[in-house]
C-alpha positions as CSV (number, residue, x, y, z in Angstrom):
1,M,21.8,9.6,-9.9
2,A,22.8,9.3,-13.6
3,T,26.4,8.7,-12.6
4,I,25.3,5.9,-10.3
5,S,23.1,4.3,-13.0
6,F,26.1,4.5,-15.4
7,L,28.4,2.7,-13.0
8,G,25.7,0.2,-12.4
9,D,25.4,-0.5,-16.1
10,L,29.2,-0.7,-16.4
11,L,29.4,-3.3,-13.6
12,Q,26.5,-5.2,-15.1
13,T,28.5,-5.3,-18.4
14,I,31.6,-6.4,-16.6
15,G,29.6,-9.1,-14.8
16,D,28.0,-10.4,-18.0
17,R,31.4,-10.7,-19.7
18,G,32.8,-12.2,-16.6
19,R,30.4,-15.1,-16.9
20,D,32.3,-16.3,-19.9
21,L,35.5,-16.2,-18.0
22,I,34.3,-18.4,-15.1
23,N,35.3,-22.0,-15.3
24,F,33.0,-23.5,-12.8
25,G,33.8,-27.1,-13.6
26,R,30.4,-27.8,-12.1
27,G,27.8,-26.9,-14.7
28,E,25.2,-29.0,-12.8
29,I,25.8,-27.0,-9.7
30,A,25.2,-23.7,-11.5
31,R,21.8,-24.9,-12.6
32,T,20.6,-26.9,-9.6
33,A,22.4,-25.4,-6.5
34,N,21.6,-26.5,-3.0
35,A,22.9,-25.1,0.2
36,T,26.2,-27.2,0.1
37,D,26.8,-26.5,-3.6
38,L,26.1,-22.8,-3.1
39,L,28.8,-22.8,-0.3
40,K,31.3,-24.2,-2.7
41,L,30.6,-21.3,-5.1
42,C,31.1,-18.9,-2.2
43,E,34.5,-20.5,-1.6
44,D,35.3,-19.9,-5.3
45,L,34.2,-16.2,-4.9
46,I,36.4,-15.3,-2.0
47,S,39.4,-17.1,-3.6
48,R,39.2,-15.3,-7.0
49,R,41.3,-12.3,-8.0
50,G,39.6,-11.3,-11.2
51,E,37.0,-8.5,-10.9
52,A,34.9,-9.5,-13.9
53,S,34.6,-13.1,-12.9
54,G,33.9,-12.1,-9.3
55,V,31.0,-9.8,-10.3
56,A,29.6,-12.6,-12.5
57,L,30.0,-15.2,-9.8
58,A,28.4,-13.0,-7.0
59,R,25.4,-12.4,-9.2
60,L,25.0,-16.1,-9.9
61,I,25.2,-17.0,-6.1
62,L,22.6,-14.4,-5.3
63,E,20.4,-15.6,-8.0
64,R,20.6,-19.2,-6.8
65,Y,20.1,-18.2,-3.2
66,A,16.9,-16.3,-4.0
67,A,15.6,-19.4,-5.9
68,L,16.2,-21.8,-3.0
69,P,13.3,-22.8,-0.8
70,R,13.2,-21.3,2.7
71,E,14.7,-24.2,4.6
72,E,17.5,-24.5,2.1
73,R,18.3,-20.8,2.4
74,L,18.5,-21.2,6.2
75,A,20.7,-24.2,5.8
76,F,23.0,-22.2,3.5
77,L,23.3,-19.4,6.2
78,R,23.9,-22.0,8.9
79,L,27.0,-23.3,6.8
80,V,28.3,-19.8,6.2
81,A,28.1,-19.0,10.0
82,A,29.9,-22.2,10.9
83,E,32.5,-22.4,8.1
84,F,33.4,-18.7,7.2
85,D,35.1,-17.9,10.5
86,A,38.5,-16.3,10.8
87,D,41.7,-18.4,10.5
88,H,42.4,-19.0,14.2
89,E,46.0,-20.2,13.5
90,A,46.7,-17.1,11.6
91,V,45.2,-14.9,14.4
92,D,47.5,-16.7,16.9
93,E,50.5,-16.0,14.7
94,A,49.5,-12.4,14.3
95,I,49.1,-12.0,18.0
96,V,52.6,-13.4,18.7
97,A,54.0,-11.1,16.0
98,Y,52.3,-8.0,17.4
99,R,53.5,-8.8,20.9
100,A,57.0,-9.1,19.6
101,N,56.8,-5.9,17.6
102,P,53.8,-3.8,18.7
103,T,53.7,-1.4,15.8
104,R,50.7,0.1,14.1
105,A,51.5,-1.9,11.0
106,Q,51.6,-5.3,13.0
107,L,48.3,-4.2,14.6
108,G,46.9,-3.8,11.1
109,L,48.0,-7.3,10.2
110,L,46.3,-8.6,13.4
111,H,43.1,-6.8,12.6
112,E,43.1,-8.3,9.0
113,S,43.7,-11.8,10.4
114,A,40.9,-11.6,13.0
115,E,38.3,-10.5,10.4
116,P,35.9,-13.4,9.7
117,R,35.9,-14.7,6.1
118,S,32.2,-14.0,6.1
119,Q,32.8,-10.2,5.9
120,E,34.9,-10.6,2.8
121,L,32.1,-13.0,1.4
122,I,29.5,-10.3,2.0
123,R,31.6,-7.6,0.4
124,R,32.1,-9.7,-2.7
125,L,28.5,-10.6,-3.0
126,N,27.8,-6.8,-3.0
127,L,29.7,-6.5,-6.2
128,A,26.7,-8.0,-8.1
129,R,24.1,-5.6,-9.4
130,G,21.3,-5.4,-7.0
131,G,23.5,-7.1,-4.4
132,T,22.9,-4.6,-1.6
133,L,19.1,-5.2,-1.5
134,A,19.7,-9.0,-1.9
135,L,22.0,-8.9,1.1
136,V,19.4,-7.0,3.1
137,R,16.9,-9.7,2.3
138,M,19.5,-12.4,3.2
139,R,19.9,-10.8,6.7
140,E,16.1,-11.0,7.1
141,D,16.6,-14.8,6.6
142,L,19.4,-14.8,9.1
143,F,17.1,-13.3,11.7
144,E,14.8,-16.3,11.2
145,L,17.7,-18.7,11.5
146,R,18.8,-17.2,14.8
147,K,15.2,-17.7,16.2
148,Q,15.2,-21.2,14.8
149,L,18.5,-22.0,16.5
150,K,17.4,-20.6,19.8
151,K,14.2,-22.5,19.7
152,E,15.6,-25.8,18.9
153,G,18.3,-25.4,21.6
154,A,21.2,-25.7,19.0
155,D,24.8,-26.0,19.9
156,P,25.9,-22.8,21.7
157,D,28.9,-22.5,19.3
158,L,26.6,-22.5,16.3
159,I,24.3,-19.9,17.9
160,D,27.4,-17.8,18.6
161,A,28.5,-18.2,15.0
162,A,25.1,-17.0,13.8
163,V,25.3,-14.0,16.1
164,S,28.8,-13.3,14.7
165,L,27.6,-13.5,11.2
166,D,24.8,-11.0,11.9
167,A,27.4,-8.6,13.4
168,D,29.3,-8.8,10.1
169,F,26.2,-7.8,8.2
170,Q,25.4,-4.9,10.7
171,H,29.0,-3.8,10.6
172,L,29.2,-3.5,6.8
173,F,25.7,-2.1,6.5
174,A,26.6,0.7,8.9
175,S,29.3,1.8,6.5
176,W,27.3,1.3,3.3
177,F,24.2,3.1,4.7
178,N,26.2,5.9,6.2
179,R,24.3,9.2,6.5
180,G,26.5,10.7,3.7
181,F,25.0,8.3,1.2
182,L,21.3,8.8,2.1
183,V,19.0,11.0,0.1
184,L,16.0,12.8,1.6
185,R,13.0,12.9,-0.7
186,H,9.6,14.5,-0.2
187,I,6.8,12.0,-0.9
188,D,3.6,13.5,-2.3
189,W,0.7,12.4,-4.5
190,S,2.9,13.0,-7.6
191,S,5.6,10.5,-6.5
192,P,5.9,7.2,-8.5
193,A,3.1,4.8,-7.9
194,D,5.5,2.0,-6.9
195,I,6.9,4.1,-4.1
196,L,3.5,5.2,-2.9
197,E,2.5,1.5,-2.8
198,K,5.5,0.8,-0.6
199,I,4.6,3.7,1.8
200,I,1.2,2.0,2.2
201,R,2.8,-1.4,2.7
202,Y,5.5,-0.4,5.1
203,E,3.4,1.9,7.4
204,A,3.9,0.4,10.8
205,V,2.2,2.8,13.3
206,H,-1.1,3.8,11.9
207,E,-2.3,1.5,9.2
208,I,-3.0,3.1,5.8
209,R,-6.3,1.5,4.7
210,D,-6.3,2.2,1.1
211,W,-5.2,4.7,-1.6
212,D,-7.7,7.3,-0.5
213,D,-6.3,7.1,3.0
214,L,-2.8,7.7,1.6
215,R,-3.9,10.6,-0.4
216,R,-5.4,12.3,2.7
217,R,-2.0,11.9,4.4
218,I,0.2,13.3,1.8
219,E,-1.8,15.6,-0.7
220,P,-3.2,18.4,1.6
221,Q,-1.2,21.4,2.1
222,D,-0.9,20.8,5.8
223,R,0.5,17.3,5.4
224,R,4.0,16.2,4.6
225,C,5.8,12.9,4.2
226,F,9.6,12.5,3.9
227,A,11.7,9.4,3.3
228,F,15.4,8.4,3.2
229,F,16.6,6.6,0.1
230,H,20.0,5.0,-0.7
231,P,21.5,5.0,-4.2
232,A,21.8,1.3,-4.2
233,L,18.0,1.0,-3.4
234,L,16.6,3.7,-5.5
235,D,12.9,2.7,-5.3
236,E,13.0,1.3,-1.8
237,P,12.5,3.7,1.1
238,L,14.6,3.0,4.2
239,I,12.6,4.9,6.6
240,F,9.8,7.6,6.3
241,V,8.1,10.0,8.6
242,E,4.5,11.5,8.3
243,V,4.0,15.1,9.5
244,A,0.9,17.1,10.2
245,L,1.1,20.8,10.3
246,T,-1.2,22.2,13.0
247,S,-2.1,25.3,15.0
248,D,-1.3,23.6,18.3
249,I,0.4,20.6,19.8
250,A,-1.8,17.6,19.0
251,S,-2.9,15.4,21.9
252,S,-5.0,12.8,20.0
253,I,-4.4,10.9,16.6
254,Q,-8.0,10.8,15.8
255,P,-8.3,14.4,14.4
256,I,-5.1,14.0,12.4
257,L,-6.3,10.8,10.6
258,A,-9.9,11.9,10.3
259,D,-11.6,11.2,6.9
260,E,-13.3,14.6,6.8
261,R,-11.4,17.7,8.0
262,E,-10.7,21.1,6.8
263,P,-7.0,21.6,5.8
264,L,-5.1,24.3,7.7
265,P,-3.5,27.1,5.7
266,V,0.3,26.6,5.9
267,R,0.7,30.2,7.1
268,A,-1.5,29.4,10.1
269,A,0.6,26.4,11.2
270,T,2.7,26.8,14.4
271,S,3.4,23.1,15.2
272,A,4.8,20.2,13.1
273,I,3.5,16.9,14.4
274,F,5.6,13.8,13.6
275,Y,2.8,11.2,14.1
276,S,4.3,8.2,12.3
277,I,7.9,6.9,11.8
278,S,8.2,3.6,10.0
279,N,11.3,1.6,9.3
280,C,10.9,-0.1,5.9
281,Q,13.8,-2.6,5.7
282,A,13.8,-5.3,8.4
283,G,17.2,-6.4,7.3
284,L,18.7,-3.1,8.2
285,A,17.7,-3.4,12.0
286,G,20.4,-1.8,14.2
287,V,21.5,0.7,11.5
288,T,20.5,4.2,12.6
289,F,18.3,6.3,10.3
290,G,15.6,7.8,12.4
291,N,17.7,10.4,14.3
292,F,19.1,11.8,11.1
293,L,15.7,11.8,9.4
294,I,13.9,13.7,12.2
295,K,16.6,16.3,12.6
296,Q,16.9,17.0,8.9
297,V,13.1,17.3,8.4
298,V,12.9,19.6,11.4
299,E,15.7,21.8,9.8
300,D,14.0,21.7,6.4
301,L,10.5,22.5,7.7
302,A,11.9,25.4,9.9
303,R,13.4,27.0,6.8
304,E,10.3,26.4,4.6
305,I,7.7,27.5,7.2
306,P,9.0,30.3,9.5
307,T,5.8,30.3,11.5
308,L,6.6,26.8,13.0
309,K,7.6,27.0,16.7
310,N,7.0,23.5,17.9
311,F,8.4,20.3,16.5
312,V,6.8,17.4,18.4
313,T,5.9,13.8,18.0
314,L,2.6,12.2,18.7
315,S,4.0,8.8,19.6
316,P,2.6,5.5,20.7
317,V,3.6,3.8,23.9
318,P,3.9,0.1,22.9
319,G,5.1,-1.4,26.1
320,F,2.8,0.5,28.6
321,R,-0.2,-1.9,28.8
322,T,2.1,-4.9,29.4
323,W,4.0,-3.0,32.1
324,L,0.8,-1.7,33.8
325,D,-0.9,-5.0,33.8
326,R,2.1,-6.5,35.4
327,E,2.2,-3.8,38.0
328,R,-1.5,-4.2,38.7
329,G,-1.0,-7.9,39.3
330,S,2.1,-7.6,41.4
331,D,2.2,-8.3,45.1
332,A,4.7,-5.3,45.4
333,P,4.1,-2.9,42.6
334,Q,7.0,-0.5,42.0
335,G,5.2,2.2,39.9
336,L,1.7,2.2,41.5
337,T,0.3,3.0,44.9
338,R,-2.2,0.6,46.4
339,E,-4.9,3.2,45.8
340,D,-4.0,3.4,42.2
341,V,-4.1,-0.4,41.8
342,E,-7.7,-0.5,43.1
343,T,-8.8,2.3,40.9
344,L,-7.2,0.8,37.8
345,R,-9.4,-2.4,38.4
346,M,-11.9,-0.3,36.3
347,L,-9.9,-1.1,33.2
348,D,-11.3,-4.6,33.4
349,A,-14.8,-3.3,32.8
350,E,-15.7,-3.0,29.1
351,D,-17.5,0.3,29.6
352,W,-14.8,2.2,31.3
353,Q,-14.2,4.6,28.3
354,S,-17.9,5.4,27.9
355,D,-18.6,5.9,31.6
356,K,-17.6,9.5,32.4
357,A,-17.0,8.9,36.1
358,K,-14.9,5.8,35.5
359,C,-13.0,7.4,32.7
360,E,-12.0,10.3,34.9
361,A,-11.0,8.0,37.8
362,V,-8.8,6.0,35.5
363,R,-7.2,9.1,34.1
364,R,-6.3,10.3,37.6
365,A,-4.6,7.0,38.4
366,M,-3.2,6.2,34.9
367,L,-1.2,9.4,34.3
368,P,0.9,9.0,37.5
369,A,1.5,5.4,36.6
370,A,2.6,6.6,33.1
371,A,5.0,9.0,34.8
372,A,6.6,6.2,36.8
373,Y,6.8,4.1,33.6
374,F,8.8,6.7,31.8
375,L,10.8,8.2,34.6
376,R,11.6,5.2,36.8
377,A,11.0,1.8,35.1
378,K,14.3,0.7,33.5
379,N,15.5,-2.3,31.5
380,P,18.6,-4.2,32.7
381,K,20.8,-1.6,30.8
382,G,19.4,1.2,32.9
383,R,17.3,2.7,30.0
384,P,13.6,3.3,29.8
385,L,11.5,0.3,29.2
386,D,9.6,1.7,26.2
387,P,11.4,1.3,22.9
388,V,9.8,4.5,21.4
389,A,11.0,6.5,24.4
390,R,14.5,5.1,24.1
391,F,14.6,6.2,20.5
392,H,13.4,9.8,20.9
393,L,15.2,10.4,24.2
394,G,18.4,9.1,22.5
395,N,17.8,11.6,19.7
396,G,17.8,14.5,22.2
397,A,14.0,15.0,22.5
398,R,12.2,15.9,25.7
399,L,9.1,14.0,27.1
400,E,6.7,16.9,26.9
401,R,3.2,15.6,27.6
402,M,1.3,12.5,28.3
403,N,-2.1,12.2,26.5
404,F,-4.8,10.2,28.0
405,L,-6.9,8.3,25.4
406,G,-4.8,9.8,22.6
407,D,-5.4,6.7,20.5
408,V,-8.7,5.0,21.0
409,S,-8.3,2.6,18.1
410,R,-8.3,-1.1,18.8
411,K,-4.5,-1.1,18.4
412,G,-4.0,2.0,20.6
413,V,-6.1,0.6,23.5
414,G,-4.5,-2.9,23.0
415,Q,-0.9,-1.7,23.4
416,S,-1.3,1.3,25.9
417,Y,-4.9,1.5,27.0
418,G,-5.0,4.6,24.6
419,L,-2.1,6.5,26.0
420,M,0.1,8.6,23.7
421,V,2.8,11.0,24.4
422,N,4.5,14.1,22.9
423,Y,8.3,14.2,22.6
424,L,9.5,17.8,21.9
425,Y,12.4,18.5,19.6
426,D,13.8,21.8,20.9
427,L,16.7,22.8,18.6
428,S,18.4,24.7,21.3
429,A,18.4,21.7,23.8
430,I,18.7,18.6,21.5
431,E,22.5,18.2,22.0
432,K,22.3,18.8,25.7
433,N,19.5,16.3,26.1
434,H,21.3,13.7,24.0
435,E,24.5,14.0,26.0
436,T,22.8,13.7,29.4
437,Y,20.8,10.7,28.3
438,A,23.8,8.9,26.6
439,N,26.2,9.5,29.5
440,L,23.8,9.4,32.5
441,G,20.6,7.8,31.3
442,T,18.7,11.0,32.4
443,V,15.2,11.3,30.9
444,A,14.5,14.9,29.9
445,A,11.0,15.6,30.9
446,S,8.8,18.6,31.2
447,S,7.6,19.8,34.6
448,A,4.1,18.8,33.7
449,V,5.2,15.2,33.3
450,S,7.4,15.2,36.4
451,R,4.6,16.6,38.5
452,E,2.5,13.6,37.8
453,L,4.9,11.2,39.5
454,R,3.6,10.0,42.9
455,A,5.9,10.9,45.9
456,N,5.2,7.7,47.9
457,L,6.6,5.1,45.5
458,P,9.3,2.6,46.4
459,P,12.9,3.6,45.8
460,P,13.6,3.8,42.1
461,R,16.7,1.5,42.3
462,S,14.3,-1.5,42.7
463,V,12.6,-0.8,39.4
464,V,14.5,-3.0,37.1
465,L,12.3,-5.1,34.8
466,A,12.6,-7.2,31.7
467,D,13.0,-5.3,28.5
468,A,9.8,-4.4,26.6
């Protein structure tokens, strides 16, 4: 870290001195840049050869961009998407040259010609100190622009250009945030206050109400929190996972988050429950962290606590209620029998959870429906509808158990009628599960889950629904 800090300070010094070397010829632009003026500075940036002046100019551009109002930032990104394309004439010439002489060297020249200028712009902007985080935030603005363009029915070529610009960001971020650069840190009550504050802010699964709530999650001996960091974003967690050490596989989130509970001695723990995984940087969407995080935490905990035998999640099912309501209202339900549809009308009664008979009837109908949701309902790509399922199954986990009323909070009932599931990370089967899922789309599931599936459902080939 000290070396990284030294290099950062060195680049900062170069950048500061480089300011004196830049002959903008547009002093007014430097002080009051708008989207068009900022684009001209970007043209300057990618045409310059000098390192020092490039660092200084990149810093200036990012400073001016951050100071722009929202609409002006989106206007700037619109201009970059439209105007920082590849040189199509150069691409045509490179294609002709490659066809005439199909060597590896000519292919390299073709690749170089086909690269959009926006990629080089992003690289050069990253020269500035703090440039990586600024670019992550810029991509968040790009997400907003893409939504805006779609909503207003913009020119398809412009929409395509914005999509291409986003692909440039994702391509470069995938390299810059390679697993080899990530640092795993244990977050506890002694961690810096600014990092703890960000854990509270970024928690996306089970809200952390206040500092006391955070303390209950990270200070006791039977609780753990781990996060990935990147050297360019030292105080910004990329993703973090909260873990509960328990004596059995938890089926409900309520005891884990309870205000008053007796901590379990570490030596008595046999299960590590991954009950919350939160991505922290929206601008890094599409860059994979979670699979590395879980696997490394599993390995570290297995070494630290030899008594641990089970490594499982206690996961939400964010798409289940939407799917189930659609099935209940369908003239030809694909994941429910007619009898189950009738039984599940009880979900419309406000007292169904408190009425023991109704609750048991709903449970008997809901678990088979949930089995159909996980094992048969697919998106257009042939993958499970549920995004959390896609994540864990893609990591090589097995769908181990479905937990009726595992989360009775307002959020839990609102997204899944309280259903939660356990995904099991079996170190001996992770690679096999991952390969069969990646190659065949096979959902690894326990016999307990498979047995819940009704035998008299329509053929699974017809279960192709819109993505959740």
